[in-house]
C-alpha positions in Angstrom: -12.2 36.6 -100.0 -10.8 33.1 -99.8 -11.7 30.3 -97.6 -10.5 29.9 -94.0 -8.0 27.3 -95.1 -6.3 30.0 -97.2 -5.5 32.1 -94.2 -1.9 31.9 -92.8 -3.2 31.4 -89.3 -4.8 28.1 -90.5 -1.6 26.7 -92.0 0.9 24.4 -90.2 4.1 25.9 -89.0 7.4 24.2 -88.0 9.2 25.7 -85.0 13.0 25.9 -84.7 12.9 22.9 -82.4 11.5 20.8 -85.2 8.0 20.6 -83.7 5.3 21.2 -86.3 2.0 22.8 -85.1 -1.1 22.0 -87.1 -2.0 25.8 -87.2 -0.9 29.1 -85.7 -3.6 29.4 -83.1 -2.1 29.6 -79.6 -4.1 29.7 -76.4 -2.1 32.0 -74.2 -1.1 31.2 -70.6 -3.5 32.5 -67.9 -3.8 32.4 -64.1 -6.8 30.1 -64.0 -7.0 30.1 -60.2 -8.7 26.7 -60.1 -6.8 24.9 -57.4 -9.3 24.0 -54.7 -7.2 25.7 -51.9 -4.7 22.8 -51.7 -2.5 24.0 -54.6 -3.3 20.9 -56.6 -5.1 20.9 -60.0 -8.8 20.5 -59.6 -11.1 18.3 -61.8 -12.5 21.6 -63.1 -9.0 22.7 -64.2 -8.4 19.3 -65.9 -11.7 19.5 -67.7 -10.9 23.0 -69.0 -7.5 21.9 -70.4 -9.2 18.8 -71.9 -11.6 21.1 -73.8 -8.8 23.4 -74.9 -6.7 20.4 -76.1 -9.6 19.1 -78.1 -10.5 22.6 -79.5 -8.3 22.8 -82.5 -5.6 25.0 -81.0 -2.1 24.7 -82.6 -0.6 25.1 -79.1 -2.0 25.4 -75.6 0.3 27.1 -73.1 -0.3 26.2 -69.5 -1.3 28.8 -67.0 0.5 30.2 -64.1 1.9 27.6 -61.8 4.4 27.9 -59.0 7.3 25.6 -58.2 7.8 26.8 -54.6 4.9 26.7 -52.1 5.9 29.9 -50.3 5.6 32.0 -53.5 1.9 31.8 -54.2 -0.2 34.9 -54.9 -3.4 33.1 -54.1 -4.5 29.9 -52.4 -6.1 28.9 -55.6 -2.9 28.8 -57.7 -1.5 25.5 -58.8 1.8 24.0 -57.7 2.8 20.8 -59.5 5.2 19.6 -56.9 3.2 20.7 -53.8 3.2 17.2 -52.2 6.9 16.5 -52.8 9.7 17.6 -50.4 11.4 20.9 -51.3 14.8 20.4 -53.0 17.6 22.2 -51.2 20.9 22.3 -53.2 
């Protein structure tokens, strides 16, 4: 058996967008449920993503987040624009 660097998963890949990933390892999106009840990212959530970002993944997909405050499945889910007024077209 060859070395780890011989595996396809360890080789860079260029996406159709032109973005080149250093390898083919992808951390899938999850519902982390780490908002502290206020729908904003907690320090704990930020630390988890810092570790994932430094962990050698080719791509890290963010977890479940909502864009509308009235659509949450849990008070611990994250809403990036929670403190901004809702846009009404």
